[in-house]
Each structure stands twice: as C-alpha cells, then as structure tokens.
C-alpha positions in Angstrom: 96.9 -58.6 66.4 99.3 -55.6 65.8 97.8 -54.6 62.6 94.3 -54.5 61.1 93.8 -54.3 57.3 92.3 -51.1 56.0 92.0 -52.2 52.5 92.4 -55.5 50.6 95.9 -56.9 50.3 98.1 -55.0 47.9 100.7 -57.7 47.1 100.0 -60.6 44.8 102.6 -63.1 43.4 104.2 -61.9 40.3 104.2 -64.3 37.4 107.6 -63.3 36.0 110.7 -62.1 37.7 113.9 -61.3 35.9 117.5 -61.3 37.2 119.0 -57.7 37.6 122.3 -58.7 36.2 121.9 -56.6 32.9 119.9 -53.7 31.7 117.6 -55.7 29.5 114.6 -55.9 31.8 115.3 -52.6 33.5 112.7 -50.5 31.9 109.3 -49.3 33.0 106.4 -50.5 30.7 103.0 -51.3 32.0 100.6 -54.1 30.9 97.2 -52.4 31.3 96.3 -52.0 27.6 98.4 -49.6 25.7 98.2 -46.5 28.1 100.8 -45.8 30.7 99.8 -44.8 34.3 100.9 -41.2 34.9 101.1 -41.7 38.5 101.2 -44.8 40.6 99.3 -42.9 43.4 96.6 -41.4 41.2 94.4 -43.2 38.8 92.6 -41.0 36.2 88.9 -41.4 35.9 89.2 -42.4 32.3 91.1 -45.6 33.3 89.1 -46.4 36.4 87.2 -49.2 34.6 90.2 -51.0 33.0 92.9 -50.6 35.7 93.1 -51.8 39.4 93.6 -48.9 41.9 95.8 -50.2 44.9 94.8 -47.1 46.9 93.9 -43.5 46.9 96.2 -41.1 48.7 94.9 -38.9 51.4 94.7 -35.4 49.4 95.0 -32.6 52.0 95.8 -30.0 49.5 93.1 -27.5 50.7 95.0 -27.1 54.1 98.5 -27.0 52.4 97.6 -24.5 49.7 95.3 -22.3 52.0 98.2 -21.9 54.5 101.0 -21.8 51.9 103.9 -20.4 54.1 105.3 -23.8 55.0 105.0 -25.0 51.6 106.3 -21.9 49.9 109.4 -22.1 52.3 110.0 -25.7 51.4 109.8 -25.0 47.7 112.1 -22.0 47.7 114.7 -23.3 50.0 114.9 -26.6 48.0 115.5 -24.6 44.9 112.6 -26.1 43.1 110.8 -24.2 40.1 107.2 -24.7 41.1 104.5 -22.1 40.5 102.5 -22.6 43.7 100.0 -19.7 42.9 99.2 -21.4 39.6 98.8 -24.9 41.3 96.5 -23.3 44.1 94.4 -21.6 41.4 93.9 -24.8 39.5 93.1 -26.8 42.8 90.5 -24.4 44.0 88.9 -24.3 40.4 88.9 -28.1 40.5 86.9 -27.9 44.0 84.5 -25.5 42.5 83.8 -27.7 39.5 83.4 -30.7 41.9 80.8 -28.9 43.9 79.1 -27.8 40.6 79.0 -31.5 39.6 77.5 -32.6 42.9 74.8 -29.9 42.5 74.0 -31.1 39.1 73.9 -34.7 40.1 71.6 -33.8 43.1 69.3 -32.0 40.6 69.4 -35.1 38.3 68.3 -37.5 41.1 65.5 -35.1 42.2 64.3 -34.9 38.5 64.3 -38.8 38.4 62.0 -39.0 41.4 59.8 -36.3 40.0 59.4 -38.2 36.8 58.4 -41.4 38.6 55.6 -39.4 40.1 54.4 -37.8 37.0 54.7 -41.1 35.2 52.0 -42.6 37.6 49.7 -39.5 37.0 49.8 -40.3 33.3 50.3 -36.5 32.4 52.2 -37.2 29.3 52.9 -33.5 28.4 54.5 -32.8 31.8 56.4 -36.1 31.4 57.9 -35.2 28.0 58.8 -31.8 29.4 60.7 -33.5 32.3 62.4 -35.8 29.9 63.6 -33.1 27.7 64.9 -31.4 30.8 66.5 -34.7 32.0 68.4 -34.9 28.6 69.8 -31.3 29.1 70.8 -32.2 32.7 72.5 -35.5 31.5 74.5 -33.6 28.8 75.5 -30.9 31.3 76.6 -33.6 33.7 78.6 -35.3 31.0 80.5 -32.2 30.0 81.2 -31.1 33.7 82.5 -34.6 34.4 84.9 -34.5 31.4 86.0 -31.0 32.5 86.6 -32.4 35.9 88.5 -35.4 34.8 90.8 -33.2 32.4 91.6 -30.9 35.2 92.3 -33.7 37.8 94.7 -35.4 35.3 96.6 -32.0 35.0 96.7 -30.9 38.6 96.6 -34.0 40.9 99.9 -35.6 39.8 101.5 -32.1 40.1 100.3 -31.7 43.7 101.3 -35.2 44.6 104.9 -34.3 43.4 105.1 -31.5 46.0 107.8 -32.0 48.7 107.3 -32.3 52.3 107.2 -29.4 54.5 110.4 -28.5 56.2 111.5 -29.2 59.7 111.8 -26.1 61.9 115.5 -26.8 62.2 116.2 -27.3 58.6 117.9 -24.2 56.9 119.2 -23.4 53.5 122.8 -24.6 54.1 124.5 -27.6 55.7 125.5 -27.3 59.4 128.1 -29.6 61.1 126.6 -30.4 64.6 129.1 -32.9 65.8 132.4 -34.4 65.0 134.9 -36.8 66.7 138.6 -37.0 66.3 140.5 -35.1 63.7 141.2 -36.2 60.2 144.0 -38.9 60.1 147.3 -37.4 58.8 149.3 -40.1 56.9 153.1 -39.7 56.8 153.1 -41.6 53.5 151.4 -41.5 50.2 147.7 -42.7 50.9 146.5 -45.6 48.6 143.0 -46.1 47.5 140.9 -48.8 49.1 140.9 -50.6 45.7 144.7 -50.8 45.7 144.8 -51.9 49.3 142.1 -54.5 48.8 143.8 -56.0 45.7 147.2 -56.1 47.4 145.8 -57.8 50.5 143.8 -60.2 48.1 140.7 -59.1 49.9 138.9 -57.2 47.0 138.3 -58.3 43.5 136.5 -56.2 40.8 135.6 -57.9 37.6 134.2 -56.6 34.2 131.6 -59.3 33.7 129.0 -56.6 34.6 129.3 -52.9 35.5 128.8 -53.6 39.2 130.7 -56.7 39.9 133.0 -56.7 43.0 133.7 -59.5 45.6 134.9 -59.1 49.2 137.3 -62.0 50.2 139.0 -63.3 53.2 139.3 -60.8 56.1 137.3 -58.1 54.3 134.3 -60.5 53.9 134.5 -61.4 57.6 134.8 -57.7 58.4 131.5 -57.0 56.6 129.8 -59.6 58.8 131.5 -58.1 61.9 130.3 -54.5 61.4 126.7 -55.7 60.7 126.6 -57.7 63.8 128.1 -54.9 65.8 125.5 -52.4 64.7 122.8 -55.0 65.1 123.8 -55.8 68.7 123.6 -52.1 69.7 120.3 -51.6 68.0 118.9 -54.5 69.8 120.2 -53.1 73.1 118.2 -49.9 72.3 115.0 -51.8 72.0 114.9 -52.3 68.2 113.4 -55.4 66.7 114.9 -57.1 63.7 112.7 -57.5 60.7 113.1 -59.2 57.2 111.9 -56.9 54.5 111.2 -57.8 50.8 113.8 -57.0 48.2 111.1 -55.9 45.7 108.7 -53.0 46.0 105.7 -52.0 44.0 105.6 -48.7 42.2 102.8 -47.3 44.4 104.9 -47.7 47.5 107.9 -46.3 45.8 105.9 -43.2 44.6 104.3 -43.0 47.9 107.8 -42.7 49.5 108.4 -39.7 47.2 110.8 -41.5 44.8 110.6 -41.2 41.0 109.7 -44.7 40.3 109.8 -44.1 36.5 113.4 -42.7 36.5 115.7 -45.6 35.5 118.8 -43.6 36.6 117.6 -43.5 40.2 115.8 -46.8 40.7 115.9 -50.4 39.1 112.7 -51.4 37.6 111.6 -54.9 36.4 109.6 -54.9 33.1 106.1 -55.9 33.2 104.8 -58.0 30.3 101.5 -58.6 28.6 100.7 -61.7 30.6 101.1 -59.9 33.9 97.7 -58.9 35.2 99.0 -56.3 37.7 99.7 -53.0 36.2 102.2 -51.9 38.8 105.8 -52.5 38.3 108.2 -54.1 40.7 111.3 -52.3 41.7 114.5 -53.7 43.0 115.1 -51.6 46.2 116.5 -54.1 48.5 115.4 -55.3 52.0 117.2 -52.5 53.7 115.3 -49.4 52.2 112.7 -47.0 53.1 110.3 -48.4 50.5 110.7 -51.8 51.9 109.8 -50.7 55.4 106.9 -48.7 54.1 105.4 -51.8 52.3 104.9 -53.3 55.6 102.9 -50.3 56.9 100.9 -49.6 53.8 97.1 -49.5 54.2 97.4 -50.8 57.7 96.0 -49.7 61.1 97.9 -50.2 64.4 95.1 -51.2 66.6 96.9 -50.9 69.9 98.5 -47.5 70.4 100.4 -48.7 73.4 102.8 -50.5 70.8 104.0 -47.1 69.7 106.6 -46.1 68.9 107.5 -49.2 66.7 111.3 -49.5 66.5 112.5 -51.8 63.7 115.7 -52.5 61.9 116.7 -54.8 59.0 120.1 -56.1 57.5 120.0 -56.6 53.9 120.8 -55.3 50.4 120.3 -51.8 49.1 120.2 -51.2 45.3 120.6 -47.8 43.6 121.6 -47.4 39.9 125.3 -46.5 39.6 126.2 -43.0 38.6 130.0 -43.2 37.9 131.9 -45.2 35.3 134.6 -46.5 37.7 133.5 -49.4 40.0 134.7 -49.1 43.6 133.2 -49.5 47.0 132.1 -45.8 47.3 129.8 -45.9 44.2 128.6 -49.5 43.8 125.1 -50.3 42.8 124.5 -53.0 45.4 125.6 -52.5 49.0 125.0 -54.2 52.3 123.0 -51.8 54.6 121.8 -51.8 58.2 118.6 -49.7 58.2 116.2 -48.8 61.1 112.7 -47.5 60.9 110.5 -45.8 63.7 106.8 -45.3 63.6 105.2 -43.1 66.2 102.3 -40.7 66.9 102.3 -37.5 64.8 103.1 -35.1 67.6 106.0 -32.6 67.5 107.2 -33.2 71.0 107.4 -37.0 70.4 109.1 -36.4 67.0 111.9 -34.3 68.8 112.4 -37.0 71.3 112.6 -39.7 68.7 115.2 -37.7 66.8 117.3 -37.1 69.9 117.1 -40.9 70.7 118.3 -41.9 67.3 121.0 -39.4 67.1 122.4 -40.4 70.4 122.4 -44.1 69.4 124.0 -43.6 66.2 126.7 -41.3 67.6 127.6 -43.8 70.3 127.9 -46.6 67.7 130.4 -44.6 65.5 132.2 -43.2 68.5 133.0 -46.7 69.6 134.9 -47.3 66.3 137.5 -44.7 67.2 137.5 -43.2 63.8 137.1 -39.7 62.5 133.4 -38.8 61.5 131.2 -35.8 61.5 127.4 -35.4 61.8 125.9 -32.9 59.6 122.4 -31.4 59.5 121.7 -31.0 55.8 120.5 -28.0 54.0 117.1 -28.1 52.2 118.6 -28.6 48.8 120.2 -31.9 49.7 116.9 -33.3 50.9 114.8 -36.0 49.3 111.2 -35.0 48.5 109.9 -37.1 51.5 112.3 -35.6 54.1 111.3 -32.5 56.2 115.0 -32.8 57.5 118.0 -35.1 57.2 121.1 -35.6 59.3 124.1 -37.4 57.6 126.9 -39.4 59.2 130.0 -38.7 56.9 133.6 -40.2 57.0 136.6 -38.6 55.2 138.5 -40.2 52.4 142.3 -39.2 52.7 142.8 -40.2 49.0 140.1 -38.0 47.5 140.0 -35.5 50.3 136.3 -35.6 50.4 133.6 -36.5 52.9 131.3 -39.5 52.0 127.9 -40.3 53.6 127.9 -43.7 55.3 124.6 -43.1 57.3 121.6 -40.9 57.1 118.7 -40.1 59.5 115.7 -39.0 57.5 112.7 -37.2 59.2 109.6 -37.9 57.2 106.7 -36.8 59.4 103.3 -38.0 58.2 104.2 -37.3 54.4 104.5 -40.9 53.6 101.7 -42.2 55.8 99.2 -39.8 54.2 100.0 -41.1 50.8 100.0 -44.8 51.7 97.4 -44.7 54.5 99.7 -45.8 57.4 97.5 -45.2 60.6 97.0 -45.9 64.2 94.2 -45.8 66.6 94.0 -43.8 69.9 93.7 -44.6 73.5 90.3 -43.0 73.4 87.9 -45.2 71.4 85.8 -42.4 70.1 88.8 -40.6 68.3 89.3 -41.3 64.8 92.5 -43.1 63.5 95.6 -40.7 62.8 98.4 -41.0 60.5 101.7 -42.2 61.6 104.9 -40.1 61.8 108.0 -41.7 60.4 111.9 -41.7 60.8 114.1 -43.8 58.5 117.7 -44.3 59.7 120.4 -45.6 57.4 122.6 -46.8 60.4 125.4 -47.9 58.2 126.0 -48.3 54.5 128.5 -51.0 55.0 130.3 -51.2 51.7 131.3 -47.6 51.5 132.2 -47.9 55.2 134.7 -50.6 54.5 136.2 -48.5 51.7 136.8 -45.7 54.2 138.0 -47.9 57.0 140.8 -49.2 54.8 141.8 -45.8 53.7 141.8 -44.2 57.1 143.5 -47.0 58.9 146.0 -48.0 56.2 149.6 -48.8 57.0 152.8 -48.2 55.0 152.9 -51.9 53.9 149.4 -51.3 52.2 147.5 -53.2 54.8 145.1 -51.7 57.4 144.0 -51.9 61.0 140.6 -53.0 62.3 138.8 -51.3 65.2 139.4 -53.2 68.3 135.8 -53.1 69.3 135.1 -55.4 66.4 137.3 -58.2 67.5 134.5 -60.2 69.4 132.5 -60.2 66.0 135.5 -61.3 63.7 134.9 -65.0 64.0 138.4 -65.7 65.5 140.0 -64.3 62.3 143.4 -62.8 63.2 143.8 -59.1 62.2 145.6 -56.1 63.2 143.7 -54.0 65.7 143.9 -50.4 66.9 
C-alpha cells in the first residue's frame, strides 16, 4: 500500500449534481441548519455538535508569528493590507486564554475528586462549601470558554487566510529568465485566431451559452496531438498518468488557498436541504491543483522510497470567464496537461525538483520551434499558496501581448499542512513529516491553440503546424514548418 489513511474517508457520494451549463446552480449555500460555515478549514466550537468537521488544519502560527520576518516580507511584497502585529497580538492572547482555560479545567477536576472523598466522610458543611466553590469554577469555565470561542472565530480564519512564505528567489518584480526565438514578424496584417478558425472552418463560437466554442476538423485533431505530445515527454521523464475527479470539495479548495466562496473565481454547485454534507462541491476539472490535492488529503505515504511522486493528468480545467468576448484566450473551459510532484520538505530537494521541471518544460516548448519566454513572477502575481511561480508565456501578434500557457507553482508545505498530506521517514522512530509540493500547468491547450494559429498564420488565412506534432496528427494532412 502506497498510502495509509490518517483520518476517515472525506468523500461521500453526492445526492444531487447539476449541470454547469448556466448560472442557476452556481452559488454557495450550505445545508447545515441556517448558519454558514465561515471557513471550510475551520469549524467554530459553537457549530461543533451540528456540523461534520472534515479535518482540522495544522496550526503552526506560533512559529510563523514569533519569527515574523518571512511572513512580513511575503505580505509586503505581495501588496497585501494585513496588520500582522494586530493578528500576532490576538493570537498570543488566544494562547493565554487557552492556558487559563486548561488551568481552570484542571482545578475543576481536582475539586470533583475532592468532593467525592468528602462525600464519603459525610462532612456536609465541607461538602456544601466545595459545591459552592464548584459552581463558581463552572461559571468561570463557561465564561472563559465563550471568550475563547469568540476570539477563535475572529482570529483563526484570518490566520488561515495568510499567504505562503516567499521562495528565496522571489522578488517584487517579474524577471525573464529564458526566451527562445524572436517574436514573429508578419509581412501582412495579422488576423485573430477567431478569424483564422472560422475561415478554415475549424472553430465555431455559439451564443447558446457564454462559453460555447467548438473545435472542428484539423483543429480538433491538433488538440489531441499537442496533448499526446506533452504526455509522451512526461512519461519519458518518469511521470505516471493519473485520472483525477472533476469536482472538489470546499475543504480541499480552501486548503489549496483558493477562495471557495468567490463565484467569480470558482464554479460552485449549490447544496440543498436534502444534502447531509455541508461542504459544497466545486467544478475545478481533473487537471487542477485542487484535484491533485484531493488525492493526498489526510494521507500518509508509508514508504519514503516512493518519493518523489511524479504524476500528471490530462483533462479539463474550469475557471469562471472574466471577459465578455468569447475566444480561446479567455474561455471558462480548457483542456490542460498538468503535473504534480510530492517530495520531502527539504530546500535542497525542492531546488533539484524545480530545476528538473524547468528543464523538462523548456525542452518541450523548444521542440515546437515557436517563440516563447519563461518568466519568474514577482510577488504580486503569486497565488496565496505559491512561494514562487514561473510562467511559460507566448506572444499574440494581434494583441501584442504575452499570454500564459504554462505555470510552475512552488507550494512548499503550505497545502500539506492545511490538508494533512504526510510521509514517513526511513528511520522508524521519526514522526511523519509534511510533504512539499510543486504543481505544474505544463500546457493550457486551448490558449496555446489560439497563439499557434496567430503566430504561424499565412497570408491566405491558414496556418502551419509544428513538424514535431506530425506523428501525433492521426495522418491528417496539414501544412508543417
């Protein structure tokens, strides 16, 4: 067995699933009574008896707030408006109250034992005195508990919302670290990929829904070709193919650092009164970080010799559309080739994994003989779970802008601490440790197709296909370069 369960299984079959064709069911409402869960990772004590807690994240705030230099740097470079000193004060005040509650609880237990002994001695005066004292302690314990819960509900969700510490090489601004070939210069007026696709009868955009597009003929085959091209290279680098779920629970989405309640950033299926599980399902797609993280949530890798685990998935990726115009650069549903690496949380291993991934991805795109650049993103372009990120970008000659078609996300142990993703050590006496993670969007295929058409377009409004893809084109005749 590769994995051993750390907690009970978190996924249960949903009673109702709705099609994401419209916006009717994409709202976040919870079925546990009339109250809403403020955080999918944190369950307030006031709701502990009526709501099922999937997990409790590892709260290492003592260490992060005591040595606040890394956290302070992360908050400032990301441009976040967070008062760390206030949060730190509240957190350590919370720890003091916890200590006070434990002291009172110990005193209550000692008093209970004493009352049992006095009761046997039949000293009624002493017993009444102890009972009166017990009532005071009980009232004091109740007041402290209420104060503790109130403070927890204020501070814990805010601390869980803090971003990951920054990687040593992450700075405030973007830095281009590699580029191949120069931007293509076209001796004629560049046409958009929408125009090229419609002219060649390979792309159809319909208004039956805000995100309807169809790849046809050679373009549909080309989608399969580029997927199989990247898959073959990943397999040659020791990655194993995995099939992930399209739907992810709120607790996993929140554990990955995404705002599960923000309908503009994630699709959410509505929970109904008949559903017993309070956690919403989100349509993320099988090629997504949250989908990979679901597989590792509350798991322990028993045999450390299996590390690093190198996996990849080919599937859909869903992100709510931001622009009004529908095209292949901003669609909500895309085909994506994603990779995921889990390894021991050691800086030297992490650097080695980053270099391996960067080399493999660079070799993939270099074989396509198209212009691209690799950019180490500045802190303000990072997601909350990322300590650093490296983007693979291609240029649009029509819009004269670079678009991201791939991304290497360095996560460290940020996600594994929130979702309890662990591994054992070679030495049996050592406690299990949290995994370190890297998520790689190897290729977001749909925007890549758009940029291919625009970069390799010809005067007759057709386009060329990279020669390296010919073995994957299912004998479909195309123009190759």
